[in-house]
N, CA, C and O of each residue as an XYZ file, in Angstrom:
404
protein
N     -55.465     21.838      3.222
C     -55.268     21.738      1.795
C     -53.896     22.298      1.460
O     -53.523     23.370      1.935
N     -53.163     21.590      0.661
C     -51.862     22.078      0.241
C     -51.957     22.628     -1.162
O     -52.749     22.163     -1.982
N     -51.153     23.603     -1.417
C     -51.133     24.216     -2.735
C     -49.858     23.783     -3.436
O     -48.766     23.932     -2.888
N     -49.984     23.256     -4.624
C     -48.836     22.806     -5.407
C     -48.788     23.621     -6.688
O     -49.785     23.771     -7.394
N     -47.628     24.131     -6.961
C     -47.460     24.930     -8.174
C     -47.487     24.024     -9.389
O     -46.957     22.913     -9.347
N     -48.103     24.488    -10.483
C     -48.050     23.718    -11.726
C     -46.598     23.491    -12.132
O     -45.710     24.240    -11.724
N     -46.361     22.464    -12.931
C     -44.991     22.073    -13.264
C     -44.191     23.193    -13.916
O     -42.996     23.321    -13.652
N     -44.825     24.014    -14.769
C     -44.057     25.076    -15.423
C     -43.595     26.132    -14.425
O     -42.566     26.777    -14.627
N     -44.363     26.308    -13.342
C     -43.952     27.261    -12.324
C     -42.901     26.652    -11.414
O     -41.966     27.336    -10.999
N     -43.048     25.372    -11.101
C     -42.085     24.714    -10.227
C     -40.724     24.621    -10.899
O     -39.695     24.679    -10.227
N     -40.712     24.477    -12.211
C     -39.452     24.345    -12.942
C     -38.753     25.690    -13.105
O     -37.537     25.744    -13.291
N     -39.507     26.754    -13.037
C     -38.918     28.077    -13.217
C     -38.073     28.432    -11.998
O     -38.326     27.965    -10.887
N     -37.087     29.249    -12.228
C     -36.247     29.687    -11.125
C     -36.348     31.184    -10.998
O     -36.821     31.867    -11.905
N     -35.905     31.685     -9.878
C     -35.905     33.118     -9.663
C     -37.071     33.559     -8.812
O     -37.940     32.756     -8.471
N     -37.093     34.843     -8.464
C     -38.115     35.362     -7.559
C     -39.527     35.309     -8.120
O     -40.480     35.216     -7.346
N     -39.694     35.362     -9.420
C     -41.046     35.328    -10.001
C     -41.741     34.009     -9.689
O     -42.921     33.995     -9.340
N     -41.011     32.900     -9.814
C     -41.605     31.587     -9.548
C     -42.027     31.481     -8.097
O     -43.089     30.940     -7.790
N     -41.196     31.996     -7.202
C     -41.517     31.961     -5.778
C     -42.721     32.850     -5.505
O     -43.608     32.473     -4.739
N     -42.762     34.027     -6.125
C     -43.879     34.943     -5.930
C     -45.199     34.299     -6.325
O     -46.182     34.416     -5.593
N     -45.241     33.624     -7.463
C     -46.478     33.014     -7.947
C     -46.964     31.964     -6.960
O     -48.139     31.956     -6.593
N     -46.075     31.082     -6.529
C     -46.463     30.032     -5.591
C     -46.911     30.636     -4.270
O     -47.933     30.228     -3.718
N     -46.160     31.601     -3.757
C     -46.496     32.238     -2.490
C     -47.834     32.968     -2.574
O     -48.641     32.896     -1.647
N     -48.070     33.664     -3.671
C     -49.332     34.383     -3.836
C     -50.513     33.424     -3.877
O     -51.563     33.712     -3.303
N     -50.356     32.293     -4.546
C     -51.437     31.310     -4.596
C     -51.744     30.780     -3.201
O     -52.908     30.584     -2.852
N     -50.715     30.551     -2.409
C     -50.915     30.083     -1.035
C     -51.627     31.156     -0.215
O     -52.551     30.843      0.536
N     -51.214     32.407     -0.346
C     -51.847     33.500      0.391
C     -53.316     33.652      0.016
O     -54.154     33.902      0.882
N     -53.635     33.503     -1.261
C     -55.029     33.590     -1.710
C     -55.843     32.467     -1.088
O     -56.955     32.699     -0.612
N     -55.304     31.252     -1.086
C     -56.007     30.113     -0.493
C     -56.233     30.338      1.003
O     -57.310     30.033      1.515
N     -55.234     30.866      1.705
C     -55.377     31.134      3.131
C     -56.444     32.193      3.387
O     -57.222     32.064      4.332
N     -56.492     33.232      2.567
C     -57.508     34.276      2.725
C     -58.901     33.709      2.483
O     -59.849     34.073      3.179
N     -59.030     32.826      1.507
C     -60.329     32.189      1.255
C     -60.750     31.323      2.437
O     -61.932     31.272      2.778
N     -59.797     30.645      3.062
C     -60.108     29.835      4.239
C     -60.537     30.719      5.402
O     -61.441     30.356      6.155
N     -59.895     31.882      5.558
C     -60.290     32.824      6.604
C     -61.733     33.273      6.407
O     -62.497     33.361      7.368
N     -62.103     33.556      5.167
C     -63.478     33.957      4.872
C     -64.443     32.838      5.245
O     -65.483     33.093      5.852
N     -64.111     31.617      4.890
C     -64.987     30.482      5.192
C     -65.158     30.316      6.696
O     -66.265     30.047      7.164
N     -64.085     30.472      7.458
C     -64.179     30.335      8.910
C     -65.050     31.433      9.515
O     -65.886     31.158     10.375
N     -64.858     32.674      9.071
C     -65.670     33.778      9.581
C     -67.137     33.598      9.212
O     -68.021     33.868     10.025
N     -67.397     33.147      8.002
C     -68.783     32.919      7.575
C     -69.424     31.811      8.404
O     -70.594     31.908      8.772
N     -68.661     30.756      8.700
C     -69.196     29.677      9.541
C     -69.496     30.185     10.942
O     -70.500     29.794     11.537
N     -68.638     31.053     11.482
C     -68.870     31.602     12.815
C     -70.156     32.417     12.844
O     -70.937     32.310     13.790
N     -70.382     33.223     11.824
C     -71.622     34.001     11.748
C     -72.819     33.064     11.674
O     -73.833     33.297     12.332
N     -72.709     32.009     10.879
C     -73.804     31.047     10.745
C     -74.102     30.360     12.074
O     -75.267     30.176     12.425
N     -73.071     29.981     12.810
C     -73.264     29.323     14.106
C     -73.943     30.270     15.085
O     -74.867     29.874     15.796
N     -73.489     31.516     15.126
C     -74.121     32.500     16.008
C     -75.589     32.665     15.635
O     -76.454     32.693     16.510
N     -75.870     32.773     14.353
C     -77.257     32.905     13.897
C     -78.098     31.702     14.271
O     -79.242     31.855     14.700
N     -77.544     30.500     14.114
C     -78.273     29.285     14.484
C     -78.565     29.243     15.977
O     -79.663     28.867     16.387
N     -77.587     29.628     16.790
C     -77.797     29.640     18.239
C     -78.881     30.636     18.630
O     -79.728     30.347     19.475
N     -78.845     31.800     18.012
C     -79.862     32.808     18.316
C     -81.238     32.375     17.828
O     -82.244     32.683     18.466
N     -81.294     31.668     16.712
C     -82.575     31.215     16.165
C     -83.227     30.159     17.049
O     -84.441     29.965     16.988
N     -82.442     29.480     17.863
C     -82.983     28.448     18.740
C     -83.727     29.039     19.929
O     -84.440     28.328     20.637
N     -83.565     30.326     20.146
C     -84.185     30.984     21.294
C     -85.138     32.064     20.810
O     -84.960     32.656     19.745
N     -86.156     32.301     21.628
C     -87.064     33.396     21.280
C     -86.523     34.693     21.880
O     -85.430     34.713     22.444
N     -87.289     35.765     21.756
C     -86.838     37.064     22.257
C     -86.668     37.083     23.766
O     -85.947     37.929     24.295
N     -87.307     36.178     24.456
C     -87.224     36.132     25.914
C     -86.197     35.108     26.388
O     -86.399     34.465     27.417
N     -85.121     34.953     25.666
C     -84.132     33.926     26.006
C     -83.248     34.331     27.176
O     -82.372     33.565     27.577
N     -83.456     35.495     27.720
C     -82.710     35.897     28.895
C     -81.423     36.652     28.603
O     -80.632     36.901     29.513
N     -81.205     37.013     27.366
C     -80.005     37.779     27.055
C     -80.207     39.236     27.450
O     -81.225     39.849     27.132
N     -79.230     39.765     28.139
C     -79.298     41.176     28.505
C     -79.001     42.023     27.271
O     -78.508     41.528     26.258
N     -79.310     43.296     27.381
C     -79.003     44.205     26.277
C     -77.503     44.244     26.002
O     -77.081     44.359     24.851
N     -76.695     44.148     27.065
C     -75.237     44.127     26.879
C     -74.803     42.905     26.083
O     -73.943     43.001     25.207
N     -75.403     41.748     26.391
C     -75.075     40.532     25.647
C     -75.490     40.668     24.179
O     -74.754     40.269     23.276
N     -76.660     41.228     23.958
C     -77.130     41.413     22.583
C     -76.200     42.347     21.815
O     -75.901     42.104     20.645
N     -75.741     43.417     22.471
C     -74.799     44.336     21.831
C     -73.480     43.627     21.527
O     -72.885     43.828     20.469
N     -73.038     42.802     22.462
C     -71.791     42.055     22.244
C     -71.912     41.103     21.065
O     -70.986     40.973     20.265
N     -73.047     40.444     20.962
C     -73.284     39.532     19.836
C     -73.305     40.317     18.534
O     -72.696     39.913     17.543
N     -74.005     41.435     18.543
C     -74.053     42.284     17.350
C     -72.675     42.784     16.966
O     -72.327     42.815     15.785
N     -71.884     43.179     17.963
C     -70.527     43.654     17.700
C     -69.686     42.536     17.100
O     -68.929     42.762     16.155
N     -69.817     41.324     17.650
C     -69.053     40.177     17.141
C     -69.405     39.889     15.687
O     -68.520     39.675     14.858
N     -70.694     39.883     15.382
C     -71.125     39.641     14.002
C     -70.606     40.746     13.086
O     -70.165     40.475     11.969
N     -70.660     41.973     13.552
C     -70.158     43.097     12.762
C     -68.661     42.950     12.490
O     -68.214     43.165     11.364
N     -67.887     42.587     13.509
C     -66.440     42.405     13.342
C     -66.146     41.260     12.375
O     -65.233     41.362     11.554
N     -66.908     40.178     12.465
C     -66.716     39.069     11.532
C     -67.020     39.509     10.105
O     -66.310     39.140      9.169
N     -68.077     40.299      9.945
C     -68.410     40.829      8.621
C     -67.304     41.725      8.081
O     -66.967     41.661      6.899
N     -66.737     42.565      8.954
C     -65.630     43.426      8.532
C     -64.411     42.593      8.141
O     -63.701     42.915      7.189
N     -64.184     41.520      8.892
C     -63.066     40.631      8.583
C     -63.252     39.978      7.216
O     -62.297     39.839      6.451
N     -64.475     39.582      6.918
C     -64.772     38.983      5.613
C     -64.522     39.990      4.497
O     -63.925     39.653      3.474
N     -64.977     41.221      4.690
C     -64.767     42.245      3.663
C     -63.276     42.538      3.476
O     -62.814     42.708      2.347
N     -62.531     42.598      4.568
C     -61.090     42.836      4.470
C     -60.408     41.688      3.727
O     -59.507     41.913      2.919
N     -60.842     40.462      4.005
C     -60.255     39.303      3.319
C     -60.591     39.327      1.832
O     -59.751     38.984      1.000
N     -61.818     39.730      1.492
C     -62.187     39.862      0.070
C     -61.288     40.890     -0.620
O     -60.813     40.661     -1.733
N     -61.062     42.012      0.041
C     -60.188     43.040     -0.526
C     -58.763     42.509     -0.685
O     -58.107     42.767     -1.695
N     -58.291     41.766      0.317
C     -56.948     41.193      0.254
C     -56.834     40.194     -0.891
O     -55.821     40.161     -1.589
N     -57.866     39.381     -1.086
C     -57.854     38.424     -2.199
C     -57.754     39.166     -3.530
O     -56.992     38.759     -4.407
N     -58.505     40.236     -3.686
C     -58.431     41.028     -4.915
C     -57.036     41.574     -5.146
O     -56.527     41.531     -6.266
N     -56.416     42.087     -4.096
C     -55.058     42.614     -4.204
C     -54.072     41.499     -4.552
O     -53.203     41.675     -5.406
N     -54.213     40.348     -3.883
C     -53.320     39.218     -4.149
C     -53.492     38.682     -5.566
O     -52.515     38.321     -6.221
N     -54.741     38.631     -6.038
C     -54.978     38.151     -7.403
C     -54.357     39.090     -8.431
O     -53.822     38.639     -9.444
N     -54.426     40.398     -8.173
C     -53.764     41.357     -9.068
C     -52.253     41.130     -9.075
O     -51.617     41.133    -10.128
N     -51.693     40.935     -7.884
C     -50.252     40.669     -7.787
C     -49.887     39.362     -8.469
O     -48.835     39.252     -9.099
N     -50.764     38.368     -8.342
C     -50.519     37.071     -8.974
C     -50.478     37.210    -10.493
O     -49.605     36.641    -11.148
N     -51.419     37.965    -11.050
C     -51.423     38.178    -12.503
C     -50.138     38.853    -12.970
O     -49.564     38.474    -13.991
N     -49.696     39.846    -12.222
C     -48.452     40.527    -12.590
C     -47.259     39.578    -12.501
O     -46.396     39.577    -13.379
N     -47.212     38.776    -11.447
C     -46.100     37.830    -11.288
C     -46.112     36.779    -12.390
O     -45.059     36.383    -12.889
N     -47.316     36.326    -12.771
C     -47.408     35.342    -13.851
C     -46.955     35.945    -15.177
O     -46.296     35.274    -15.971
N     -47.303     37.197    -15.420
C     -46.859     37.871    -16.651
C     -45.340     38.017    -16.674
O     -44.701     37.799    -17.704
N     -44.768     38.390    -15.520
C     -43.306     38.504    -15.448
C     -42.654     37.153    -15.705
O     -41.626     37.071    -16.378
N     -43.253     36.095    -15.169
C     -42.721     34.749    -15.358
C     -42.784     34.339    -16.826
O     -41.839     33.758    -17.360
N     -43.912     34.650    -17.474
C     -44.059     34.332    -18.903
C     -43.059     35.116    -19.745
O     -42.483     34.580    -20.692
N     -42.854     36.381    -19.400
C     -41.921     37.209    -20.162
C     -40.481     36.741    -19.960
O     -39.650     36.871    -20.859
N     -40.192     36.203    -18.790
C     -38.839     35.728    -18.501
C     -38.550     34.397    -19.188
O     -37.391     34.039    -19.397
N     -39.620     33.659    -19.543
C     -39.420     32.329    -20.159
C     -39.015     32.422    -21.604
O     -38.812     31.397    -22.255
């Protein structure tokens, strides 16, 4: 997916216009990262659901799976925090752009 700045932002010049476009792209990328991590967790869950408790996984394998799911969850939370930070920066950049116009 490509991100295109609205015409009023594309027409603006200076660092504020670049900041707004760049921030929107960064937010979109962070959202895509969340979607990928969530899909990975879902796939792992689906694979595990296909097997019963006697599927032959060792305790080490189970710990590794749990660790992987935990890391993916942490990645999702970090991306959510990053999106919040980027959205705050985007609002500030948009205000600066409006004030400069």
